Structure formats: structure tokens, C-alpha cells
Biotite code that builds the C-alpha atoms (Angstrom):
import biotite.structure as struc

atoms = struc.array([
    struc.Atom([57.818, -95.026, -77.317], chain_id="A", res_id=1, res_name="MET", atom_name="CA", element="C"),
    struc.Atom([60.429, -94.966, -80.169], chain_id="A", res_id=2, res_name="PRO", atom_name="CA", element="C"),
    struc.Atom([57.609, -95.390, -82.743], chain_id="A", res_id=3, res_name="ASP", atom_name="CA", element="C"),
    struc.Atom([55.815, -92.332, -81.386], chain_id="A", res_id=4, res_name="ASP", atom_name="CA", element="C"),
    struc.Atom([56.213, -89.329, -83.759], chain_id="A", res_id=5, res_name="PRO", atom_name="CA", element="C"),
    struc.Atom([56.408, -86.927, -80.791], chain_id="A", res_id=6, res_name="ALA", atom_name="CA", element="C"),
    struc.Atom([59.308, -88.969, -79.406], chain_id="A", res_id=7, res_name="TYR", atom_name="CA", element="C"),
    struc.Atom([61.075, -88.815, -82.785], chain_id="A", res_id=8, res_name="GLU", atom_name="CA", element="C"),
    struc.Atom([60.641, -85.027, -82.922], chain_id="A", res_id=9, res_name="VAL", atom_name="CA", element="C"),
    struc.Atom([62.061, -84.639, -79.409], chain_id="A", res_id=10, res_name="LEU", atom_name="CA", element="C"),
    struc.Atom([65.049, -86.823, -80.327], chain_id="A", res_id=11, res_name="VAL", atom_name="CA", element="C"),
    struc.Atom([65.648, -84.730, -83.462], chain_id="A", res_id=12, res_name="ALA", atom_name="CA", element="C"),
    struc.Atom([65.420, -81.502, -81.437], chain_id="A", res_id=13, res_name="LEU", atom_name="CA", element="C"),
    struc.Atom([67.873, -82.881, -78.890], chain_id="A", res_id=14, res_name="ARG", atom_name="CA", element="C"),
    struc.Atom([70.286, -83.812, -81.695], chain_id="A", res_id=15, res_name="ARG", atom_name="CA", element="C"),
    struc.Atom([70.090, -80.266, -83.047], chain_id="A", res_id=16, res_name="ILE", atom_name="CA", element="C"),
    struc.Atom([70.756, -78.819, -79.591], chain_id="A", res_id=17, res_name="ILE", atom_name="CA", element="C"),
    struc.Atom([73.709, -81.185, -79.086], chain_id="A", res_id=18, res_name="ARG", atom_name="CA", element="C"),
    struc.Atom([75.184, -80.343, -82.504], chain_id="A", res_id=19, res_name="ALA", atom_name="CA", element="C"),
    struc.Atom([74.999, -76.641, -81.661], chain_id="A", res_id=20, res_name="ILE", atom_name="CA", element="C"),
    struc.Atom([76.521, -77.232, -78.221], chain_id="A", res_id=21, res_name="ASP", atom_name="CA", element="C"),
    struc.Atom([79.370, -79.313, -79.676], chain_id="A", res_id=22, res_name="ILE", atom_name="CA", element="C"),
    struc.Atom([80.081, -76.625, -82.283], chain_id="A", res_id=23, res_name="GLN", atom_name="CA", element="C"),
    struc.Atom([80.076, -73.905, -79.600], chain_id="A", res_id=24, res_name="SER", atom_name="CA", element="C"),
    struc.Atom([82.548, -75.861, -77.463], chain_id="A", res_id=25, res_name="LYS", atom_name="CA", element="C"),
    struc.Atom([84.722, -76.593, -80.509], chain_id="A", res_id=26, res_name="ARG", atom_name="CA", element="C"),
    struc.Atom([84.771, -72.896, -81.399], chain_id="A", res_id=27, res_name="MET", atom_name="CA", element="C"),
    struc.Atom([85.791, -71.973, -77.864], chain_id="A", res_id=28, res_name="SER", atom_name="CA", element="C"),
    struc.Atom([88.510, -74.635, -77.765], chain_id="A", res_id=29, res_name="LYS", atom_name="CA", element="C"),
    struc.Atom([90.020, -73.745, -81.150], chain_id="A", res_id=30, res_name="ILE", atom_name="CA", element="C"),
    struc.Atom([90.010, -69.959, -81.018], chain_id="A", res_id=31, res_name="CYS", atom_name="CA", element="C"),
    struc.Atom([88.839, -69.025, -77.512], chain_id="A", res_id=32, res_name="GLY", atom_name="CA", element="C"),
    struc.Atom([85.740, -67.213, -78.769], chain_id="A", res_id=33, res_name="LEU", atom_name="CA", element="C"),
    struc.Atom([82.007, -67.709, -78.717], chain_id="A", res_id=34, res_name="THR", atom_name="CA", element="C"),
    struc.Atom([79.994, -67.986, -81.918], chain_id="A", res_id=35, res_name="THR", atom_name="CA", element="C"),
    struc.Atom([78.523, -64.464, -81.569], chain_id="A", res_id=36, res_name="PRO", atom_name="CA", element="C"),
    struc.Atom([82.031, -63.074, -81.064], chain_id="A", res_id=37, res_name="GLN", atom_name="CA", element="C"),
    struc.Atom([83.210, -64.768, -84.273], chain_id="A", res_id=38, res_name="VAL", atom_name="CA", element="C"),
    struc.Atom([80.142, -63.491, -86.133], chain_id="A", res_id=39, res_name="VAL", atom_name="CA", element="C"),
    struc.Atom([80.971, -59.925, -85.032], chain_id="A", res_id=40, res_name="ILE", atom_name="CA", element="C"),
    struc.Atom([84.627, -60.289, -86.036], chain_id="A", res_id=41, res_name="LEU", atom_name="CA", element="C"),
    struc.Atom([83.569, -61.643, -89.431], chain_id="A", res_id=42, res_name="GLN", atom_name="CA", element="C"),
    struc.Atom([81.208, -58.713, -89.906], chain_id="A", res_id=43, res_name="ALA", atom_name="CA", element="C"),
    struc.Atom([83.989, -56.240, -89.150], chain_id="A", res_id=44, res_name="ILE", atom_name="CA", element="C"),
    struc.Atom([86.303, -58.093, -91.530], chain_id="A", res_id=45, res_name="ARG", atom_name="CA", element="C"),
    struc.Atom([83.665, -58.137, -94.284], chain_id="A", res_id=46, res_name="ASP", atom_name="CA", element="C"),
    struc.Atom([82.424, -54.568, -93.831], chain_id="A", res_id=47, res_name="LEU", atom_name="CA", element="C"),
    struc.Atom([85.722, -52.845, -93.079], chain_id="A", res_id=48, res_name="GLY", atom_name="CA", element="C"),
    struc.Atom([85.924, -50.002, -90.591], chain_id="A", res_id=49, res_name="GLU", atom_name="CA", element="C"),
    struc.Atom([82.343, -49.718, -89.367], chain_id="A", res_id=50, res_name="VAL", atom_name="CA", element="C"),
    struc.Atom([80.058, -48.350, -86.689], chain_id="A", res_id=51, res_name="THR", atom_name="CA", element="C"),
    struc.Atom([78.248, -50.422, -84.092], chain_id="A", res_id=52, res_name="THR", atom_name="CA", element="C"),
    struc.Atom([74.949, -49.729, -85.878], chain_id="A", res_id=53, res_name="LYS", atom_name="CA", element="C"),
    struc.Atom([76.302, -51.090, -89.158], chain_id="A", res_id=54, res_name="GLN", atom_name="CA", element="C"),
    struc.Atom([77.548, -54.227, -87.406], chain_id="A", res_id=55, res_name="ILE", atom_name="CA", element="C"),
    struc.Atom([74.245, -54.594, -85.561], chain_id="A", res_id=56, res_name="SER", atom_name="CA", element="C"),
    struc.Atom([72.274, -54.356, -88.800], chain_id="A", res_id=57, res_name="ASP", atom_name="CA", element="C"),
    struc.Atom([74.594, -56.805, -90.565], chain_id="A", res_id=58, res_name="HIS", atom_name="CA", element="C"),
    struc.Atom([74.444, -59.526, -87.895], chain_id="A", res_id=59, res_name="VAL", atom_name="CA", element="C"),
    struc.Atom([70.856, -58.847, -86.744], chain_id="A", res_id=60, res_name="THR", atom_name="CA", element="C"),
    struc.Atom([71.788, -58.419, -83.097], chain_id="A", res_id=61, res_name="LEU", atom_name="CA", element="C"),
    struc.Atom([70.820, -55.409, -80.998], chain_id="A", res_id=62, res_name="SER", atom_name="CA", element="C"),
    struc.Atom([73.283, -52.536, -80.710], chain_id="A", res_id=63, res_name="GLN", atom_name="CA", element="C"),
    struc.Atom([73.476, -53.167, -76.960], chain_id="A", res_id=64, res_name="ALA", atom_name="CA", element="C"),
    struc.Atom([74.441, -56.804, -77.553], chain_id="A", res_id=65, res_name="THR", atom_name="CA", element="C"),
    struc.Atom([77.009, -55.846, -80.182], chain_id="A", res_id=66, res_name="VAL", atom_name="CA", element="C"),
    struc.Atom([78.496, -53.215, -77.850], chain_id="A", res_id=67, res_name="THR", atom_name="CA", element="C"),
    struc.Atom([78.796, -55.738, -75.008], chain_id="A", res_id=68, res_name="THR", atom_name="CA", element="C"),
    struc.Atom([80.497, -58.264, -77.274], chain_id="A", res_id=69, res_name="ILE", atom_name="CA", element="C"),
    struc.Atom([82.813, -55.617, -78.736], chain_id="A", res_id=70, res_name="MET", atom_name="CA", element="C"),
    struc.Atom([83.809, -54.488, -75.227], chain_id="A", res_id=71, res_name="ASP", atom_name="CA", element="C"),
    struc.Atom([85.078, -58.018, -74.592], chain_id="A", res_id=72, res_name="ARG", atom_name="CA", element="C"),
    struc.Atom([86.763, -58.228, -78.005], chain_id="A", res_id=73, res_name="LEU", atom_name="CA", element="C"),
    struc.Atom([88.477, -54.893, -77.361], chain_id="A", res_id=74, res_name="GLU", atom_name="CA", element="C"),
    struc.Atom([89.693, -56.071, -73.928], chain_id="A", res_id=75, res_name="GLN", atom_name="CA", element="C"),
    struc.Atom([91.418, -58.959, -75.717], chain_id="A", res_id=76, res_name="HIS", atom_name="CA", element="C"),
    struc.Atom([92.929, -56.635, -78.365], chain_id="A", res_id=77, res_name="ASP", atom_name="CA", element="C"),
    struc.Atom([90.945, -58.265, -81.178], chain_id="A", res_id=78, res_name="LEU", atom_name="CA", element="C"),
    struc.Atom([89.305, -55.004, -82.270], chain_id="A", res_id=79, res_name="VAL", atom_name="CA", element="C"),
    struc.Atom([89.994, -51.347, -81.769], chain_id="A", res_id=80, res_name="GLU", atom_name="CA", element="C"),
    struc.Atom([87.510, -48.508, -81.666], chain_id="A", res_id=81, res_name="ARG", atom_name="CA", element="C"),
    struc.Atom([88.294, -44.939, -82.584], chain_id="A", res_id=82, res_name="TYR", atom_name="CA", element="C"),
    struc.Atom([86.460, -41.683, -83.179], chain_id="A", res_id=83, res_name="ARG", atom_name="CA", element="C"),
    struc.Atom([85.832, -40.453, -86.697], chain_id="A", res_id=84, res_name="SER", atom_name="CA", element="C"),
    struc.Atom([87.993, -37.544, -87.805], chain_id="A", res_id=85, res_name="VAL", atom_name="CA", element="C"),
    struc.Atom([85.013, -36.033, -89.658], chain_id="A", res_id=86, res_name="LYS", atom_name="CA", element="C"),
    struc.Atom([82.500, -36.391, -86.833], chain_id="A", res_id=87, res_name="ASP", atom_name="CA", element="C"),
    struc.Atom([83.812, -36.986, -83.301], chain_id="A", res_id=88, res_name="ARG", atom_name="CA", element="C"),
    struc.Atom([80.422, -38.381, -82.235], chain_id="A", res_id=89, res_name="ARG", atom_name="CA", element="C"),
    struc.Atom([80.874, -41.367, -84.552], chain_id="A", res_id=90, res_name="VAL", atom_name="CA", element="C"),
    struc.Atom([82.906, -44.341, -83.316], chain_id="A", res_id=91, res_name="VAL", atom_name="CA", element="C"),
    struc.Atom([84.365, -46.797, -85.832], chain_id="A", res_id=92, res_name="HIS", atom_name="CA", element="C"),
    struc.Atom([85.652, -50.302, -85.197], chain_id="A", res_id=93, res_name="THR", atom_name="CA", element="C"),
    struc.Atom([88.339, -52.242, -87.033], chain_id="A", res_id=94, res_name="ARG", atom_name="CA", element="C"),
    struc.Atom([90.100, -55.568, -86.575], chain_id="A", res_id=95, res_name="LEU", atom_name="CA", element="C"),
    struc.Atom([93.545, -55.626, -85.050], chain_id="A", res_id=96, res_name="THR", atom_name="CA", element="C"),
    struc.Atom([96.302, -57.889, -86.330], chain_id="A", res_id=97, res_name="THR", atom_name="CA", element="C"),
    struc.Atom([95.542, -60.261, -83.458], chain_id="A", res_id=98, res_name="ILE", atom_name="CA", element="C"),
    struc.Atom([91.839, -60.191, -84.369], chain_id="A", res_id=99, res_name="GLY", atom_name="CA", element="C"),
    struc.Atom([92.617, -61.161, -87.971], chain_id="A", res_id=100, res_name="ARG", atom_name="CA", element="C"),
    struc.Atom([94.889, -63.992, -86.797], chain_id="A", res_id=101, res_name="GLN", atom_name="CA", element="C"),
    struc.Atom([92.299, -65.370, -84.369], chain_id="A", res_id=102, res_name="VAL", atom_name="CA", element="C"),
    struc.Atom([89.586, -65.169, -87.020], chain_id="A", res_id=103, res_name="LEU", atom_name="CA", element="C"),
    struc.Atom([91.713, -67.227, -89.426], chain_id="A", res_id=104, res_name="LYS", atom_name="CA", element="C"),
    struc.Atom([91.850, -70.019, -86.816], chain_id="A", res_id=105, res_name="LYS", atom_name="CA", element="C"),
    struc.Atom([88.080, -70.072, -86.271], chain_id="A", res_id=106, res_name="ALA", atom_name="CA", element="C"),
    struc.Atom([86.285, -73.112, -87.697], chain_id="A", res_id=107, res_name="PRO", atom_name="CA", element="C"),
    struc.Atom([83.374, -72.607, -90.100], chain_id="A", res_id=108, res_name="PRO", atom_name="CA", element="C"),
    struc.Atom([80.163, -71.564, -88.366], chain_id="A", res_id=109, res_name="LEU", atom_name="CA", element="C"),
    struc.Atom([77.417, -74.159, -88.091], chain_id="A", res_id=110, res_name="LEU", atom_name="CA", element="C"),
    struc.Atom([74.784, -71.898, -89.616], chain_id="A", res_id=111, res_name="HIS", atom_name="CA", element="C"),
    struc.Atom([76.977, -71.414, -92.697], chain_id="A", res_id=112, res_name="GLU", atom_name="CA", element="C"),
    struc.Atom([77.066, -75.151, -93.466], chain_id="A", res_id=113, res_name="SER", atom_name="CA", element="C"),
    struc.Atom([73.337, -75.340, -92.764], chain_id="A", res_id=114, res_name="PHE", atom_name="CA", element="C"),
    struc.Atom([72.646, -72.531, -95.250], chain_id="A", res_id=115, res_name="ILE", atom_name="CA", element="C"),
    struc.Atom([74.766, -74.291, -97.882], chain_id="A", res_id=116, res_name="ASP", atom_name="CA", element="C"),
    struc.Atom([72.827, -77.554, -97.457], chain_id="A", res_id=117, res_name="SER", atom_name="CA", element="C"),
    struc.Atom([69.449, -75.837, -97.157], chain_id="A", res_id=118, res_name="PHE", atom_name="CA", element="C"),
    struc.Atom([69.990, -73.812, -100.337], chain_id="A", res_id=119, res_name="SER", atom_name="CA", element="C"),
    struc.Atom([70.521, -77.049, -102.294], chain_id="A", res_id=120, res_name="CYS", atom_name="CA", element="C"),
    struc.Atom([67.016, -78.229, -101.403], chain_id="A", res_id=121, res_name="MET", atom_name="CA", element="C"),
    struc.Atom([63.978, -77.625, -103.565], chain_id="A", res_id=122, res_name="GLY", atom_name="CA", element="C"),
    struc.Atom([61.857, -74.564, -102.811], chain_id="A", res_id=123, res_name="HIS", atom_name="CA", element="C"),
    struc.Atom([58.830, -76.593, -101.673], chain_id="A", res_id=124, res_name="SER", atom_name="CA", element="C"),
    struc.Atom([60.995, -78.642, -99.288], chain_id="A", res_id=125, res_name="ASP", atom_name="CA", element="C"),
    struc.Atom([62.470, -75.421, -97.895], chain_id="A", res_id=126, res_name="GLN", atom_name="CA", element="C"),
    struc.Atom([58.993, -73.980, -97.326], chain_id="A", res_id=127, res_name="GLU", atom_name="CA", element="C"),
    struc.Atom([57.853, -77.169, -95.538], chain_id="A", res_id=128, res_name="LYS", atom_name="CA", element="C"),
    struc.Atom([60.837, -77.046, -93.197], chain_id="A", res_id=129, res_name="ILE", atom_name="CA", element="C"),
    struc.Atom([60.334, -73.344, -92.462], chain_id="A", res_id=130, res_name="VAL", atom_name="CA", element="C"),
    struc.Atom([56.650, -73.799, -91.672], chain_id="A", res_id=131, res_name="GLU", atom_name="CA", element="C"),
    struc.Atom([57.222, -76.918, -89.571], chain_id="A", res_id=132, res_name="THR", atom_name="CA", element="C"),
    struc.Atom([59.991, -75.280, -87.543], chain_id="A", res_id=133, res_name="LEU", atom_name="CA", element="C"),
    struc.Atom([57.831, -72.212, -86.965], chain_id="A", res_id=134, res_name="ARG", atom_name="CA", element="C"),
    struc.Atom([55.120, -74.504, -85.594], chain_id="A", res_id=135, res_name="GLN", atom_name="CA", element="C"),
    struc.Atom([57.629, -76.320, -83.372], chain_id="A", res_id=136, res_name="VAL", atom_name="CA", element="C"),
    struc.Atom([58.959, -72.987, -82.065], chain_id="A", res_id=137, res_name="ALA", atom_name="CA", element="C"),
    struc.Atom([55.382, -71.949, -81.297], chain_id="A", res_id=138, res_name="GLU", atom_name="CA", element="C"),
    struc.Atom([54.677, -75.246, -79.485], chain_id="A", res_id=139, res_name="MET", atom_name="CA", element="C"),
    struc.Atom([57.767, -74.704, -77.350], chain_id="A", res_id=140, res_name="LEU", atom_name="CA", element="C"),
    struc.Atom([56.714, -71.181, -76.435], chain_id="A", res_id=141, res_name="GLY", atom_name="CA", element="C"),
    struc.Atom([59.314, -69.478, -78.595], chain_id="A", res_id=142, res_name="GLY", atom_name="CA", element="C"),
    struc.Atom([57.112, -68.322, -81.437], chain_id="A", res_id=143, res_name="GLY", atom_name="CA", element="C"),
    struc.Atom([57.364, -64.637, -80.552], chain_id="A", res_id=144, res_name="ASN", atom_name="CA", element="C"),
    struc.Atom([60.923, -64.552, -79.228], chain_id="A", res_id=145, res_name="LEU", atom_name="CA", element="C"),
    struc.Atom([63.423, -62.304, -80.961], chain_id="A", res_id=146, res_name="ASP", atom_name="CA", element="C"),
    struc.Atom([66.252, -64.376, -82.418], chain_id="A", res_id=147, res_name="ALA", atom_name="CA", element="C"),
    struc.Atom([69.247, -63.749, -84.640], chain_id="A", res_id=148, res_name="ALA", atom_name="CA", element="C"),
    struc.Atom([70.121, -66.264, -87.371], chain_id="A", res_id=149, res_name="PRO", atom_name="CA", element="C"),
    struc.Atom([73.072, -67.554, -85.343], chain_id="A", res_id=150, res_name="ILE", atom_name="CA", element="C"),
    struc.Atom([73.242, -71.113, -84.049], chain_id="A", res_id=151, res_name="LEU", atom_name="CA", element="C"),
    struc.Atom([74.635, -70.936, -80.533], chain_id="A", res_id=152, res_name="ASP", atom_name="CA", element="C"),
    struc.Atom([73.553, -72.362, -77.189], chain_id="A", res_id=153, res_name="ILE", atom_name="CA", element="C"),
    struc.Atom([74.232, -69.270, -75.078], chain_id="A", res_id=154, res_name="GLN", atom_name="CA", element="C"),
    struc.Atom([71.944, -66.325, -75.696], chain_id="A", res_id=155, res_name="PRO", atom_name="CA", element="C"),
    struc.Atom([74.002, -63.559, -77.351], chain_id="A", res_id=156, res_name="PRO", atom_name="CA", element="C"),
    struc.Atom([73.104, -61.156, -74.513], chain_id="A", res_id=157, res_name="ASP", atom_name="CA", element="C"),
    struc.Atom([74.912, -63.465, -72.071], chain_id="A", res_id=158, res_name="ALA", atom_name="CA", element="C"),
    struc.Atom([78.084, -63.386, -74.142], chain_id="A", res_id=159, res_name="VAL", atom_name="CA", element="C"),
    struc.Atom([80.613, -60.665, -73.769], chain_id="A", res_id=160, res_name="GLY", atom_name="CA", element="C"),
])
């Protein structure tokens, strides 16, 4: 069975899943957050005082998902939300001092190191990988699933 290409693909997929799981557990152990929570905190840090829509667009997660995650972050005093002085209908979010401190402790995200390595590859190799992974996703029934470019085991909707 080890010489079977299908077996080798399944082993490679399992290794990817394990690497993501290990990173997720490491993130939780080091800073007490999930990967999507760290991604949201980073977006707020990078964008400044922003709306949920701006965060949602930046991290490619739905506004509902971002709101759920921010509710949890706010409960832990990592972010604060406040109404705009100019337009009371608009709610902005900013990092708290605690949020900035926790974010400094967070290890690098797995997808960031992947992007660094992937960008060093030749364009034709990148295209081959993209096409092959699309085919694998299709074979596994995930070809049409909505997914953010975040490597995490838990679906972001389950995180709060």
C-alpha cells in the first residue's frame, strides 16, 4: 500500500491536517486564542480603528463570523467597540492595551509561513499546486465550500 499514489496523497493530507492542528493548539497554549481570533486582532492592529465590515473584507470572513469572534474578544477586554461621533449608527473597533500585549505573544500564523515559502516557488510550480489542490478539494466534496485563507482546524463560525 505505501507505493500506491492514493496512499501517499492521503498521508500528505493527514500531515497537513496534523500540522494545522498542532499550530492551532500551540496558538491556544501560548496566547489563549484561536487562529481566527488572532487574524481579527491583527487586522484591527493593521487597519486601525475600523468597522466590522472593513475587518470582514480584510480577513475574508463573513460579518456575522467577525461579529461573533469580536464579541468574545470584547468579553476578554482585547478589543473595545464604540459608536462614531460623526454617525452614531457606525460602530468602530480598536485594540485595547491587553489586546496589543496578547497579540505580541502570538506565534506567527501557519498561513504566513506558507505564503512566504509558496511565493519563492516558480510561477508554473505555483499553478500546478493550485490546480492539484483544487482537484483534491473537489474529490473530497469541498470544491464549492466557502473558505477563508486561514489555516485552522475549527471552522471560524464555531469560534467565538
